[in-house]
PAMIDO-69435 format. One record per residue (C-alpha): residue in one letter; x, y, z. Coordinates in steps of 0.02 Angstrom, whole numbers, plus 50000, padded with zeros to 5 digits. Each point is the difference from the previous one (the first is absolute). Layout:
+-----+-------+-------+-------+
! res !     u !     v !     w !
+-----+-------+-------+-------+
!   A !     X !     Y !     Z !
...
+-----+-------+-------+-------+
// end
This chain:
+-----+-------+-------+-------+
! res !     u !     v !     w !
+-----+-------+-------+-------+
!   M ! 50000 ! 50000 ! 50000 !
!   G ! 50058 ! 50177 ! 49962 !
!   T ! 49946 ! 50180 ! 49980 !
!   R ! 49980 ! 50084 ! 49831 !
!   I ! 49960 ! 50177 ! 49947 !
!   E ! 49821 ! 50013 ! 49938 !
!   A ! 49987 ! 50188 ! 49969 !
!   V ! 50087 ! 50165 ! 50033 !
!   S ! 49944 ! 50182 ! 49994 !
!   T ! 50051 ! 50176 ! 50046 !
!   A ! 49905 ! 50160 ! 50038 !
!   R ! 50052 ! 50181 ! 49980 !
!   P ! 49913 ! 50161 ! 50051 !
!   R ! 49869 ! 50064 ! 49879 !
!   W ! 49880 ! 50146 ! 50011 !
!   F ! 49872 ! 49882 ! 50076 !
!   L ! 50126 ! 49909 ! 50110 !
!   R ! 50075 ! 50104 ! 50139 !
!   R ! 50183 ! 49988 ! 50049 !
!   H ! 49964 ! 49890 ! 50150 !
!   A ! 50088 ! 49836 ! 50030 !
!   L ! 49842 ! 49910 ! 50053 !
!   G ! 49904 ! 50052 ! 49844 !
!   L ! 50144 ! 49949 ! 49887 !
!   E ! 50015 ! 49830 ! 50084 !
!   D ! 49813 ! 49971 ! 49991 !
!   A ! 50000 ! 50039 ! 49813 !
!   A ! 50150 ! 49887 ! 49967 !
!   A ! 49923 ! 49857 ! 50098 !
!   R ! 49833 ! 50010 ! 49909 !
!   A ! 50084 ! 50006 ! 49830 !
!   C ! 50111 ! 49853 ! 50044 !
!   L ! 49853 ! 49892 ! 50053 !
!   E ! 49907 ! 50044 ! 49840 !
!   R ! 50149 ! 49956 ! 49892 !
!   G ! 50024 ! 49835 ! 50092 !
!   G ! 49817 ! 49954 ! 49987 !
!   R ! 49983 ! 49986 ! 50188 !
!   A ! 49871 ! 50065 ! 50121 !
!   A ! 50055 ! 50090 ! 50157 !
!   Q ! 49919 ! 49863 ! 50101 !
!   D ! 50126 ! 49875 ! 49929 !
!   I ! 50147 ! 50081 ! 50091 !
!   D ! 50069 ! 49898 ! 50143 !
!   L ! 50145 ! 50115 ! 50044 !
!   L ! 50018 ! 50188 ! 49970 !
!   I ! 50165 ! 50086 ! 50041 !
!   N ! 50030 ! 50187 ! 49987 !
!   V ! 50181 ! 50055 ! 49980 !
!   G ! 49974 ! 50188 ! 49978 !
!   V ! 50100 ! 50110 ! 50118 !
!   Y ! 49951 ! 50181 ! 49972 !
!   R ! 49816 ! 50038 ! 50017 !
!   E ! 49892 ! 50153 ! 50029 !
!   N ! 50016 ! 50084 ! 50169 !
!   N ! 50129 ! 49869 ! 50052 !
!   T ! 49862 ! 49879 ! 50047 !
!   V ! 50068 ! 49863 ! 50113 !
!   E ! 49844 ! 49910 ! 50063 !
!   P ! 49901 ! 49907 ! 49948 !
!   A ! 50105 ! 49902 ! 49878 !
!   L ! 49973 ! 50068 ! 49825 !
!   A ! 49973 ! 49822 ! 49938 !
!   S ! 49840 ! 49989 ! 50101 !
!   L ! 49936 ! 50161 ! 49921 !
!   I ! 50040 ! 49934 ! 49825 !
!   Q ! 49914 ! 49837 ! 50043 !
!   E ! 49842 ! 50093 ! 50049 !
!   D ! 50006 ! 50118 ! 49850 !
!   I ! 50012 ! 49861 ! 49870 !
!   G ! 49878 ! 49885 ! 50091 !
!   A ! 50120 ! 49858 ! 50039 !
!   N ! 49895 ! 49910 ! 50131 !
!   P ! 49995 ! 50145 ! 50124 !
!   G ! 49960 ! 49959 ! 50180 !
!   A ! 50023 ! 49839 ! 50094 !
!   P ! 49980 ! 49843 ! 49892 !
!   H ! 49860 ! 49878 ! 50034 !
!   V ! 50040 ! 49831 ! 50076 !
!   D ! 49986 ! 49911 ! 49833 !
!   G ! 50028 ! 50153 ! 49892 !
!   H ! 50147 ! 50074 ! 49906 !
!   G ! 50099 ! 50141 ! 50080 !
!   T ! 50143 ! 50113 ! 49950 !
!   F ! 50152 ! 50026 ! 50112 !
!   S ! 50080 ! 50172 ! 49974 !
!   F ! 50150 ! 50088 ! 50075 !
!   D ! 50139 ! 50125 ! 49960 !
!   V ! 50184 ! 49963 ! 49964 !
!   N ! 50125 ! 50143 ! 49995 !
!   N ! 50159 ! 49967 ! 49902 !
!   G ! 50012 ! 50149 ! 49883 !
!   G ! 50038 ! 49962 ! 49819 !
!   A ! 50023 ! 49816 ! 50043 !
!   G ! 49827 ! 49988 ! 50079 !
!   A ! 49915 ! 49923 ! 49848 !
!   L ! 50125 ! 49855 ! 49997 !
!   S ! 49985 ! 49980 ! 50188 !
!   A ! 49811 ! 49983 ! 49983 !
!   A ! 50018 ! 49879 ! 49854 !
!   Y ! 50116 ! 49895 ! 50108 !
!   L ! 49872 ! 49994 ! 50141 !
!   I ! 49856 ! 49957 ! 49883 !
!   D ! 50106 ! 49866 ! 49916 !
!   G ! 50024 ! 49918 ! 50169 !
!   F ! 49812 ! 49994 ! 50033 !
!   V ! 49957 ! 49943 ! 49823 !
!   S ! 50136 ! 49867 ! 49990 !
!   A ! 49941 ! 49928 ! 50166 !
!   G ! 49820 ! 49994 ! 49938 !
!   T ! 49939 ! 50121 ! 50134 !
!   A ! 49950 ! 50129 ! 49870 !
!   H ! 49964 ! 49995 ! 49814 !
!   V ! 49989 ! 50184 ! 49949 !
!   G ! 50101 ! 50146 ! 50064 !
!   L ! 50004 ! 50185 ! 49956 !
!   V ! 50150 ! 50114 ! 50023 !
!   V ! 49954 ! 50184 ! 50003 !
!   A ! 50125 ! 50144 ! 49999 !
!   G ! 49985 ! 50188 ! 49994 !
!   D ! 50076 ! 50161 ! 50062 !
!   A ! 49960 ! 50185 ! 49998 !
!   D ! 50071 ! 50152 ! 50086 !
!   P ! 49922 ! 49994 ! 50174 !
!   C ! 50011 ! 50188 ! 50027 !
!   P ! 50021 ! 50090 ! 49833 !
!   R ! 50001 ! 50171 ! 50084 !
!   T ! 50131 ! 49959 ! 50131 !
!   S ! 50106 ! 49859 ! 49928 !
!   R ! 50179 ! 50039 ! 49954 !
!   E ! 50087 ! 49921 ! 49851 !
!   F ! 49875 ! 49856 ! 49984 !
!   P ! 50072 ! 49901 ! 49853 !
!   F ! 49859 ! 49882 ! 49950 !
!   L ! 49858 ! 50029 ! 49878 !
!   P ! 49825 ! 49940 ! 50050 !
!   A ! 49963 ! 49827 ! 49928 !
!   G ! 49911 ! 49840 ! 50046 !
!   G ! 50023 ! 49820 ! 49944 !
!   A ! 49934 ! 49825 ! 50029 !
!   I ! 50052 ! 49821 ! 49960 !
!   L ! 49878 ! 49855 ! 50003 !
!   L ! 50080 ! 49834 ! 50047 !
!   G ! 49919 ! 49829 ! 49988 !
!   H ! 50031 ! 49815 ! 50026 !
!   T ! 50073 ! 49893 ! 49861 !
!   D ! 50046 ! 49817 ! 49985 !
!   D ! 50121 ! 50018 ! 49854 !
!   E ! 50179 ! 50061 ! 49994 !
!   E ! 49956 ! 50184 ! 49976 !
!   G ! 50018 ! 50116 ! 50147 !
!   F ! 50123 ! 50067 ! 50128 !
!   H ! 50143 ! 49878 ! 50029 !
!   R ! 50112 ! 50089 ! 50124 !
!   F ! 50011 ! 50159 ! 50106 !
!   E ! 50148 ! 50080 ! 50088 !
!   F ! 50010 ! 50152 ! 50115 !
!   R ! 50156 ! 50084 ! 50065 !
!   T ! 50021 ! 50152 ! 50113 !
!   F ! 50152 ! 50113 ! 50007 !
!   P ! 49990 ! 50091 ! 50169 !
!   A ! 50158 ! 50101 ! 49965 !
!   L ! 49906 ! 50091 ! 49862 !
!   S ! 49845 ! 50040 ! 50102 !
!   K ! 50035 ! 50187 ! 49999 !
!   V ! 50005 ! 50026 ! 49811 !
!   F ! 49812 ! 50032 ! 50000 !
!   E ! 49895 ! 50059 ! 50146 !
!   A ! 49822 ! 50064 ! 50010 !
!   C ! 49917 ! 50057 ! 50160 !
!   V ! 49857 ! 50106 ! 50063 !
!   E ! 50061 ! 50150 ! 50099 !
!   W ! 49911 ! 50142 ! 50090 !
!   E ! 50027 ! 50170 ! 49920 !
!   P ! 49976 ! 50136 ! 50130 !
!   E ! 50002 ! 50141 ! 49874 !
!   R ! 49855 ! 49921 ! 49905 !
!   G ! 49913 ! 49924 ! 50149 !
!   C ! 49979 ! 49829 ! 49919 !
!   N ! 50089 ! 49838 ! 49959 !
!   G ! 50096 ! 49979 ! 49837 !
!   V ! 50082 ! 49856 ! 49908 !
!   H ! 50186 ! 50027 ! 49983 !
!   V ! 50099 ! 49894 ! 49876 !
!   R ! 50189 ! 49991 ! 50010 !
!   E ! 50085 ! 49916 ! 49853 !
!   D ! 50187 ! 49973 ! 49995 !
!   P ! 50085 ! 50037 ! 49832 !
!   A ! 50071 ! 49823 ! 50007 !
!   L ! 49827 ! 49920 ! 50004 !
!   R ! 50000 ! 49936 ! 49821 !
!   E ! 50176 ! 49931 ! 50013 !
!   A ! 49956 ! 49912 ! 50163 !
!   C ! 49843 ! 49924 ! 49926 !
!   V ! 50089 ! 49940 ! 49843 !
!   E ! 50147 ! 49922 ! 50091 !
!   S ! 49889 ! 49913 ! 50129 !
!   A ! 49880 ! 49937 ! 49868 !
!   K ! 50145 ! 49942 ! 49891 !
!   E ! 50078 ! 49900 ! 50141 !
!   T ! 49834 ! 49920 ! 50048 !
!   T ! 49945 ! 49963 ! 49822 !
!   I ! 50163 ! 49920 ! 49944 !
!   G ! 49996 ! 49884 ! 50151 !
!   F ! 49817 ! 49962 ! 49966 !
!   L ! 50033 ! 49955 ! 49817 !
!   D ! 50141 ! 49884 ! 50052 !
!   A ! 49886 ! 49915 ! 50126 !
!   V ! 49863 ! 49966 ! 49871 !
!   R ! 50131 ! 49956 ! 49866 !
!   L ! 49938 ! 50132 ! 49879 !
!   K ! 50111 ! 50106 ! 49889 !
!   A ! 49966 ! 50185 ! 49976 !
!   G ! 49977 ! 49969 ! 49813 !
!   E ! 49857 ! 49880 ! 50039 !
!   V ! 49898 ! 50137 ! 50084 !
!   D ! 49861 ! 50045 ! 49878 !
!   V ! 49921 ! 50142 ! 50099 !
!   L ! 50073 ! 50104 ! 50142 !
!   V ! 49867 ! 50078 ! 50113 !
!   T ! 50067 ! 50122 ! 50127 !
!   S ! 49954 ! 50140 ! 50118 !
!   Q ! 50004 ! 50171 ! 49917 !
!   Y ! 50085 ! 50106 ! 50132 !
!   P ! 50128 ! 50076 ! 50007 !
!   S ! 50014 ! 50070 ! 49825 !
!   G ! 50120 ! 49901 ! 49889 !
!   F ! 49999 ! 49848 ! 50114 !
!   V ! 49923 ! 49883 ! 49870 !
!   E ! 50120 ! 50033 ! 49856 !
!   R ! 50154 ! 50001 ! 50111 !
!   L ! 49953 ! 49836 ! 50085 !
!   A ! 49969 ! 49915 ! 49832 !
!   R ! 50173 ! 50048 ! 49939 !
!   E ! 50083 ! 49943 ! 50161 !
!   I ! 49921 ! 49826 ! 50001 !
!   G ! 50013 ! 49974 ! 49812 !
!   V ! 49816 ! 50007 ! 49947 !
!   R ! 49966 ! 50075 ! 49830 !
!   A ! 49913 ! 50168 ! 49993 !
!   D ! 49859 ! 49933 ! 49890 !
!   R ! 49949 ! 49885 ! 50144 !
!   I ! 49947 ! 50152 ! 50103 !
!   P ! 49815 ! 50049 ! 49984 !
!   A ! 49971 ! 50180 ! 49945 !
!   V ! 49904 ! 50079 ! 50143 !
!   Q ! 49894 ! 50153 ! 49965 !
!   P ! 50081 ! 50164 ! 50056 !
!   D ! 49867 ! 50040 ! 50130 !
!   L ! 50032 ! 49832 ! 50084 !
!   Q ! 50190 ! 50007 ! 50000 !
!   R ! 49999 ! 50090 ! 50168 !
!   A ! 49874 ! 49884 ! 50082 !
!   H ! 50053 ! 49928 ! 50168 !
!   T ! 49918 ! 49839 ! 50056 !
!   A ! 49905 ! 49985 ! 49835 !
!   G ! 50162 ! 50011 ! 49900 !
!   P ! 50028 ! 49813 ! 49972 !
!   I ! 49815 ! 49980 ! 49959 !
!   A ! 50013 ! 50135 ! 49867 !
!   A ! 50147 ! 49909 ! 49921 !
!   L ! 49906 ! 49835 ! 50003 !
!   E ! 49846 ! 50079 ! 49920 !
!   S ! 50109 ! 50072 ! 49863 !
!   A ! 50077 ! 49829 ! 49967 !
!   V ! 49828 ! 49920 ! 49988 !
!   G ! 49930 ! 50136 ! 49890 !
!   S ! 50146 ! 49992 ! 49877 !
!   G ! 49991 ! 49810 ! 49987 !
!   S ! 50176 ! 49971 ! 50067 !
!   F ! 49931 ! 49914 ! 50155 !
!   A ! 49900 ! 49880 ! 49891 !
!   R ! 50155 ! 49954 ! 49899 !
!   A ! 50112 ! 49983 ! 50153 !
!   R ! 50060 ! 49842 ! 50082 !
!   N ! 50097 ! 50076 ! 50146 !
!   V ! 49942 ! 50162 ! 50082 !
!   L ! 50116 ! 50075 ! 50129 !
!   F ! 49931 ! 50120 ! 50132 !
!   V ! 50122 ! 50116 ! 50091 !
!   A ! 49948 ! 50138 ! 50120 !
!   A ! 50101 ! 50115 ! 50113 !
!   A ! 49925 ! 50091 ! 50148 !
!   P ! 50062 ! 50115 ! 50139 !
!   G ! 50072 ! 49906 ! 50144 !
!   L ! 50092 ! 49952 ! 49892 !
!   T ! 49906 ! 49844 ! 49943 !
!   V ! 50012 ! 49903 ! 49837 !
!   A ! 49869 ! 49873 ! 49944 !
!   V ! 50026 ! 49879 ! 49855 !
!   A ! 49879 ! 49872 ! 49928 !
!   L ! 49997 ! 49882 ! 49852 !
!   Y ! 49837 ! 49972 ! 49906 !
!   K ! 49992 ! 49863 ! 49868 !
!   R ! 49873 ! 49993 ! 49860 !
!   A ! 49932 ! 49829 ! 49952 !
!   S ! 50079 ! 49931 ! 49842 !
!   G ! 49881 ! 49970 ! 49855 !
!   R ! 49868 ! 50111 ! 50077 !
!   G ! 49951 ! 50153 ! 49900 !
!   V ! 49905 ! 50155 ! 50046 !
!   V ! 49893 ! 50111 ! 49892 !
!   V ! 50012 ! 50179 ! 50061 !
!   V ! 49851 ! 50110 ! 49962 !
!   R ! 50021 ! 50188 ! 50004 !
!   S ! 49858 ! 50123 ! 49991 !
!   A ! 50002 ! 50176 ! 49929 !
!   A ! 50016 ! 50068 ! 50176 !
!   G ! 50160 ! 49902 ! 50026 !
!   S ! 49930 ! 49867 ! 50116 !
!   W ! 50034 ! 49818 ! 49968 !
!   G ! 49942 ! 49826 ! 50044 !
!   S ! 50062 ! 49826 ! 49964 !
!   L ! 49939 ! 49829 ! 49947 !
!   W ! 50112 ! 49856 ! 50052 !
!   T ! 50008 ! 49856 ! 49878 !
!   D ! 50092 ! 49835 ! 50002 !
!   S ! 50057 ! 49994 ! 49818 !
!   C ! 50007 ! 50163 ! 49906 !
!   P ! 50141 ! 50117 ! 49950 !
!   D ! 50026 ! 50162 ! 50093 !
!   S ! 49901 ! 50135 ! 49912 !
!   I ! 49932 ! 50173 ! 50029 !
!   I ! 49829 ! 50045 ! 49937 !
!   E ! 49962 ! 50185 ! 49993 !
!   A ! 49818 ! 50037 ! 50032 !
!   S ! 49982 ! 50183 ! 49953 !
!   R ! 49819 ! 50014 ! 50048 !
!   S ! 49984 ! 49912 ! 50166 !
!   P ! 49884 ! 50084 ! 50126 !
!   S ! 50047 ! 49881 ! 50141 !
!   M ! 50120 ! 49861 ! 50039 !
!   S ! 49866 ! 49866 ! 50000 !
!   C ! 49954 ! 50048 ! 49822 !
!   S ! 50182 ! 49990 ! 49951 !
!   V ! 50018 ! 49825 ! 50069 !
!   R ! 49844 ! 49942 ! 49908 !
!   M ! 50065 ! 50078 ! 49839 !
!   A ! 50166 ! 49909 ! 50020 !
!   A ! 49909 ! 49836 ! 50028 !
!   R ! 49904 ! 50022 ! 49836 !
!   L ! 50159 ! 50045 ! 49907 !
!   M ! 50088 ! 49848 ! 50070 !
!   A ! 49857 ! 49886 ! 49949 !
!   S ! 50007 ! 50063 ! 49821 !
!   S ! 50188 ! 49998 ! 49979 !
!   C ! 50146 ! 49883 ! 50022 !
!   L ! 50001 ! 50034 ! 50188 !
!   R ! 49909 ! 49862 ! 50090 !
!   P ! 49914 ! 50052 ! 50163 !
!   L ! 49971 ! 49892 ! 50150 !
!   R ! 49863 ! 49870 ! 49975 !
!   R ! 49837 ! 50042 ! 50082 !
!   S ! 49848 ! 49890 ! 50024 !
!   P ! 49856 ! 50045 ! 49885 !
!   S ! 49870 ! 50115 ! 50072 !
!   A ! 49817 ! 49954 ! 50021 !
!   R ! 49955 ! 50106 ! 49848 !
!   Q ! 50128 ! 49909 ! 49894 !
!   Q ! 49933 ! 49834 ! 50059 !
!   R ! 49824 ! 50051 ! 49948 !
!   R ! 50062 ! 50053 ! 49829 !
!   R ! 50082 ! 49833 ! 49974 !
!   T ! 49844 ! 49902 ! 50044 !
!   R ! 49878 ! 50114 ! 49906 !
!   P ! 49914 ! 49905 ! 49856 !
!   S ! 50039 ! 50065 ! 49827 !
!   G ! 49906 ! 49968 ! 49836 !
!   S ! 49863 ! 49901 ! 50085 !
!   G ! 49865 ! 50131 ! 49966 !
!   Q ! 49955 ! 50000 ! 50184 !
!   A ! 50040 ! 50144 ! 50116 !
!   P ! 50078 ! 49971 ! 50170 !
!   P ! 49881 ! 50016 ! 50148 !
!   G ! 49950 ! 50178 ! 50035 !
!   R ! 50056 ! 50063 ! 49829 !
!   G ! 49904 ! 50052 ! 49845 !
!   A ! 49998 ! 49906 ! 49836 !
!   P ! 50168 ! 49989 ! 49910 !
!   R ! 50034 ! 50125 ! 49865 !
!   R ! 49988 ! 49940 ! 49819 !
+-----+-------+-------+-------+
// end
């Protein structure tokens, strides 16, 4: 048993979506569930990894608020009913991998079948914060149980206490303003420290899993600090074309950074074509998280993209990797149905489904007998 990625999504501020962490995380979670074809009630485990939220909210856990907002079995579960366990995990830019590691433990043990990782950050006090470096963004990853070889195969986390001072953020009282403010102190050596720590951890990780850098098909990383991704790829020997192109307004995302890179890889089709996907994230502390995700061999994915840029996927057992552009797709469900019809009429063979009741009636309907089926009018001549 293992844990595979079922869907991924991000959310950015729009005129109808305020720059609040909770709103961004709610939007990302709902979009992720829609793309994965799951209902909120299916979630067994919900983990929030966002750090910076409006008004520096500490309690209750933001995961519980997200759970209530999206309708993931709020309240105490019934004795024989299905409940959702939610909690927060704080590990900065490595939080998404930390949550994936925890969910993988529950899913692999059979305790849970579906988990949702939600991330998001926004400036807690825009009027009083000083040098806040992150742009508001939310993200979500839907993880589910699988019996095949696809999924996360190994995680590794390392902490470098000697580098704990290269990035510090704290809430301090400002007497002249009469309020609290978020103060961020970033050492000029932050990027170098992140690159060197991630390089050391990643090289040891690749040796442990007996994987060469040239065999990495996609490199998914955290997005902060600026230039970390490209520098790390050069240091560990991964080609630049294996790095997903993240949209500019998500390149300064904090906890949602790795999710933005993963969404870009899925949307471009590189994730569907990949065999080995390497996740690397660096976070203040200084902490480095590395994970290896393997795609199932011989299993294709049809990626469906709508005009609005959203996407969905149909997993098949024997079809080549393809991308079908649906330029007029009002919703993801319509896109998936369109892809199914295209697959049925082309060389791509979809998964076999049992015939519906309507199809069964059509097969058994008399033809050419001159007698109408019960409840129908006379046959046309």
